[in-house]
N, C-alpha and C positions, 0 to 999 in steps of 0.2 A: 534470252539470257537475263531478262529483266524480271523484277519482282514487284507486284502491286502490293503496297502495304495498307492502303486505306482508300476509300472512295466516298467521302462525305458529300451529301447533297443538300442544297438550300434552294428550294424552289426549282427554277429552271437551270440552276448552275450546279454542276458536278465537278468536284476537284479530285483528280487522280494523284495520289501520293505514292511514289515508288522509287526503286533503285534500278538504274540501267547503266551498263558499261558505255563509256563515251563512244567506243567504236560502233555501237549499235545506233547512235543518234545521227549519224551522217545521213542526210536526206529526210530526217524526221520532221523538220519544220514544214517542208512541202507536203509530206504525207498527211500531217494532222490538219493543215489548212484545207487540203483537198477533201478529206473525210468530213470536215465540219463546215464546208462551204465558206471558209474564211472566218468563222466565228470563234474558233478556239484561240485561246491565249496560253502560252506556256513559258516556263522559265526553268532554269537549272541552277543547282547549287553543288559545288564540289564537296563530296562527303569523305574524300580520302582516296586511298590507293589499295587495290587488291591485285595480287599477281594474276596474270592470265593463266588459266588452267593449261597444263602442258599439252594436252591433246588438241588444243585450239591454236597453239603457237604458230605453227607453219601456215595454217589457213589465214589467220588474221594478219600476220606479217606479209604474206603474199598479196592479200587484198590491199593493204596500205601501200605497199610498193607499187602495185599496178595503178592505183589511184594517183600516185605521185609521178607516174610516167617512167618508173624504173622496171627492170625485169623482175618477175615475181620471186626468183630465188636469189638470196643474198650471195655475195662473193664468199669464197671459202676463207678461213682464217689466214691461210698462207698469203692471200692477196694483200693483206694489211701488214704483214711482218716483213722485216728487212731481209 
């Protein structure tokens, strides 16, 4: 779901400029270090907020809840009402 906007190079250094949803960055630090044998450096900058596409909502919410040790499906609305 990410977009590469630019990849300027200067000698042996290549900079990748792009946009990626924060949900896709979990584990990214380890992945990029492994792929570059520890030589890559990366940083992030918050560029704002975009709503999650509706077709991905249940999948992403389930993954986040599972990562937090919760059951994948949220409780129904009635669970929270009096």
